[in-house]
C-alpha positions in Angstrom: 0.0 0.0 -0.1 1.3 3.6 -0.9 2.8 5.3 2.1 1.4 9.2 1.3 -1.7 10.4 -0.3 -2.4 13.8 -1.9 -6.0 14.4 -2.1 -8.4 17.4 -3.5 -11.0 17.7 -0.7 -13.7 20.4 0.7 -13.7 21.9 3.8 -16.7 23.9 5.3 -17.6 24.4 1.4 -14.1 25.5 0.5 -11.7 23.3 -2.0 -8.7 22.2 0.2 -6.0 19.8 -0.3 -4.9 16.9 2.1 -1.6 15.7 2.2 -1.0 12.4 4.6 0.7 9.0 5.4 0.0 6.1 6.8 1.5 7.4 10.4 -1.5 9.3 11.1 0.4 12.5 9.9 -1.6 15.1 7.6 -1.5 18.5 6.2 -4.7 20.3 4.7 -4.1 23.3 2.8 -6.9 25.8 1.5 -6.6 27.1 -1.8 -8.0 30.3 -0.6 -4.5 32.4 0.1 -2.8 29.0 0.2 -2.9 29.3 4.1 -1.8 25.7 5.6 -5.1 24.7 8.2 -3.4 22.1 10.0 -0.5 20.0 10.4 -0.3 16.7 12.3 3.1 15.2 12.9 4.2 12.1 14.7 6.0 12.2 17.8 6.6 8.6 18.4 3.9 7.8 21.1 1.4 10.1 19.8 0.3 13.0 16.7 -0.1 16.2 17.7 -1.4 19.0 15.7 1.4 21.7 15.7 -0.3 24.1 13.4 -2.9 26.2 15.1 -4.9 27.4 11.2 -8.6 28.4 10.7 -11.3 26.1 11.9 -13.7 27.4 9.2 -14.7 29.0 5.8 -15.7 32.1 7.5 -12.0 32.3 9.8 -10.3 31.5 6.3 -12.0 34.5 4.5 -11.9 36.9 7.5 -8.0 36.0 7.7 -7.6 37.2 10.9 -4.4 37.6 12.3 -2.9 36.2 8.7 -2.3 32.6 10.2 -0.2 30.8 7.6 -0.7 33.7 5.2 1.7 33.8 2.2 3.1 37.2 2.2 3.7 38.0 -1.6 5.7 39.8 -3.1 6.6 41.3 0.0 6.0 40.6 3.7 5.5 43.1 6.5 4.6 47.0 6.1 5.8 49.1 3.6 6.8 52.9 4.7 4.0 55.2 3.9 2.9 52.6 1.1 5.5 54.1 -1.0 8.8 52.8 -2.5 11.4 53.9 -5.4 12.4 51.1 -7.8 14.7 52.1 -10.8 14.2 55.6 -10.2 10.4 55.4 -10.1 8.2 56.3 -7.5 5.2 53.7 -6.4 2.3 54.4 -4.6 0.5 51.2 -3.1 -2.1 53.1 -1.2 -3.3 56.3 -3.6 -6.5 56.6 -2.2 -5.5 57.0 1.2 -4.4 60.5 2.7 -1.1 61.1 4.4 -1.0 59.7 8.5 -3.5 57.2 7.9 -1.3 55.5 4.7 -0.2 51.9 4.8 0.4 48.5 3.5 1.5 45.4 4.1 1.5 41.4 3.7 1.5 41.7 -0.4 -1.5 40.8 -2.3 -2.1 37.1 -2.3 -3.9 36.4 1.2 -7.3 36.5 -0.5 -6.5 34.8 -3.9 -7.7 31.5 -4.9 -4.7 29.4 -5.6 -4.9 26.9 -8.7 -4.2 23.4 -7.5 -1.9 22.7 -10.4 -0.3 19.5 -9.1 -0.8 16.7 -6.9 1.1 13.6 -6.4 2.5 10.8 -4.1 4.5 7.9 -3.5 6.1 6.0 -1.2 8.4 8.8 0.2 6.3 11.7 0.3 2.8 13.6 -0.9 3.3 16.8 -2.9 0.9 19.8 -3.9 1.5 22.5 -6.2 -0.5 25.8 -5.6 -0.1 28.7 -8.4 -1.0 32.0 -9.0 -0.2 35.0 -10.8 0.4 38.5 -9.4 -0.8 40.8 -12.1 0.0 44.8 -12.1 -1.9 46.7 -10.1 -1.9 50.2 -8.4 1.6 50.8 -6.9 3.0 47.6 -8.3 3.0 47.4 -12.1 4.8 44.1 -12.3 3.7 40.5 -12.9 5.1 37.8 -10.8 4.2 34.0 -11.4 3.9 32.6 -7.7 4.1 28.9 -7.3 4.1 26.8 -4.0 5.2 23.6 -3.6 4.1 22.2 -0.1 5.7 18.4 0.5 4.8 16.3 3.3 7.5 13.2 4.1 8.3 11.4 7.3 10.2 14.3 9.1 7.9 17.1 8.3 6.6 19.6 5.8 8.4 21.8 3.6 7.6 24.6 1.7 9.1 25.7 -1.7 8.0 29.5 -3.2 9.0 29.8 -6.6 8.7 33.5 -8.0 9.0 33.9 -12.0 9.2 37.6 -13.3 6.7 37.4 -16.3 7.0 41.0 -17.0 9.0 43.2 -19.4 11.2 45.0 -16.7 12.8 44.0 -13.5 10.6 43.9 -10.6 11.1 43.8 -6.9 9.8 40.9 -5.0 10.6 38.4 -2.0 8.5 35.9 0.1 7.5 35.3 3.6 5.6 33.1 5.4 3.4 34.1 8.2 3.6 30.9 10.2 2.2 30.1 13.6 3.4 26.8 15.8 2.4 25.5 18.9 4.0 22.8 20.9 1.4 22.2 23.6 -1.9 23.7 24.5 -2.5 26.7 26.4 -0.3 29.7 26.5 3.3 29.7 25.5 4.9 30.8 28.4 6.6 27.5 29.3 7.7 26.5 26.0 11.6 27.2 24.9 12.8 28.8 22.1 16.2 29.0 20.1 17.1 31.0 17.8 20.6 31.4 16.3 20.6 35.1 15.5 23.5 37.8 16.1 20.9 40.8 15.9 17.5 42.2 15.9 16.0 44.8 14.0 15.3 48.1 15.9 11.7 49.3 15.0 9.6 52.4 15.5 5.7 52.5 16.9 5.0 51.7 13.1 6.8 48.5 13.5 9.5 49.5 10.5 12.8 49.2 11.1 14.6 52.7 11.8 16.6 54.2 9.1 19.9 53.6 8.1 22.6 51.3 10.2 20.7 52.2 13.6 17.9 49.5 12.6 20.4 46.6 13.4 21.1 45.9 17.0 23.4 43.6 18.4 21.5 41.1 20.8 24.3 42.2 23.5 22.1 45.7 23.6 19.1 43.8 24.3 20.0 40.6 26.4 16.0 39.7 26.7 16.0 39.1 23.3 19.1 36.7 23.4 17.8 33.1 22.3 20.6 31.6 21.1 20.7 29.1 23.8 17.0 27.5 24.3 15.3 30.1 26.4 11.9 29.4 28.1 9.7 32.4 26.6 8.1 33.3 29.8 5.9 36.9 29.7 8.1 37.8 27.1 6.3 39.9 24.3 8.1 39.6 21.1 7.1 40.9 17.8 10.6 41.5 16.7 12.6 40.4 13.6 16.0 38.4 13.9 19.0 38.7 11.3 22.4 37.4 11.4 20.7 33.8 11.9 23.8 31.2 12.4 23.5 28.0 10.2 23.3 24.5 11.2 26.1 22.0 9.8 23.7 21.1 7.3 23.7 24.9 5.6 20.2 25.7 7.2 19.0 28.2 9.6 17.2 26.7 11.8 15.3 27.7 14.9 13.5 25.6 17.7 10.2 25.5 19.5 9.7 22.9 22.0 7.6 21.4 25.2 9.2 19.2 27.5 5.6 18.7 29.3 4.2 17.3 25.6 7.4 15.9 24.4 6.6 18.0 21.5 9.5 19.7 19.8 10.1 21.4 15.8 12.5 23.1 14.2 11.6 25.7 11.7 14.2 25.7 8.7 14.6 28.4 5.7 17.5 28.4 3.2 18.4 32.2 3.7 16.6 35.7 5.2 15.6 36.7 8.5 12.8 35.3 11.2 10.4 37.1 13.0 8.6 36.2 15.9 5.4 37.0 17.3 3.9 35.8 20.7 0.2 37.1 19.5 -0.2 39.5 22.5 -2.6 41.7 20.4 -4.9 39.0 18.7 -8.5 39.1 19.9 -8.6 35.2 20.1 -6.3 33.1 21.8 -3.6 35.5 22.5 -0.1 33.8 23.3 -1.4 30.1 22.3 0.9 30.1 19.3 4.1 31.5 18.4 4.5 33.3 14.9 7.7 31.9 13.8 7.9 33.5 10.1 10.6 32.6 7.6 11.3 35.8 5.5 13.5 36.2 2.2 14.1 39.9 3.6 13.0 42.2 6.2 10.0 44.0 6.4 10.3 47.3 4.0 13.1 46.1 2.0 11.8 48.0 -0.9 12.9 51.1 0.9 16.5 49.8 2.3 19.3 50.4 0.2 21.3 47.5 1.7 18.5 45.1 0.3 18.0 46.2 -3.2 20.1 43.3 -4.8 17.9 40.8 -2.7 14.6 42.0 -4.2 15.5 42.8 -7.5 14.1 39.8 -10.0 14.8 40.7 -13.8 12.4 40.2 -16.6 12.4 36.5 -17.3 14.4 35.6 -14.1 13.3 33.3 -11.3 14.2 33.1 -7.6 13.0 29.8 -5.1 12.5 30.4 -1.2 12.6 27.1 0.4 11.6 26.5 4.4 9.6 24.4 6.6 8.9 22.5 9.6 10.3 19.6 11.1 10.4 17.2 14.3 12.9 18.0 16.7 13.6 16.8 20.3 11.5 18.1 23.3 
């Protein structure tokens, strides 16, 4: 019997794709927004759903909290909804007056993706979702976005492939607004490890301050130092971590664990930064999950000179960002 399956199903009237195996592992992904709804992994003696996604169609469509939101062609906020690319000023929010302006997290969280491929064999189950980011106010570029979700014995991986289908170079980068839990209840007793050297210093608008002042070594704020596993406790995080140190497998790996439940996970990414959010401002289930968001670039990278090469995608060129989550020791 085949060890893995990939099936197209419905969830509360909305189309989803389900990746599963014979050991009880299962990932459910909504086509609306390509949002992960659940991820049950096998931890030896039991399975546990580490992904607290939306529970019904109304929540998926409302997308409150941006649970597992796909952030493309940029993540985070853009200062004043304005950026300049190749000498041209672009306005993402032209209908809004100064003082009320803002734009964040790209354009695809409300998009109905197409299920382009689903397949399974003895080693894994795979689903590819795709959409086109068409030219629109403030973003006169065309990006084809393909998302490959793969469930295997270790966990779930996500490969985001962006292709510039337009006639001119385009600014773009990818992020994943993922939330994880390693137990029920509050996250205070969970332990967190992030192998970062620095954090981003932000203003009240949660956008990094200008210039080199944005980059703060962890020695300047020891309470944000998670290079060794630390109990989260009462700390409130809405923080971007940069300068992530690679693991022996050359991946940037952050860990979340709960000794009481025996559940531990490792979030990995090929490059970029990590944003961590304890969810204190969420109206429902605050501090019941930790957002660990792998980002190809920092928020407001469109306005940062030091990130211009990283965001640039030439006409006809493609770029892939890979990340995922796998079991780890608790």
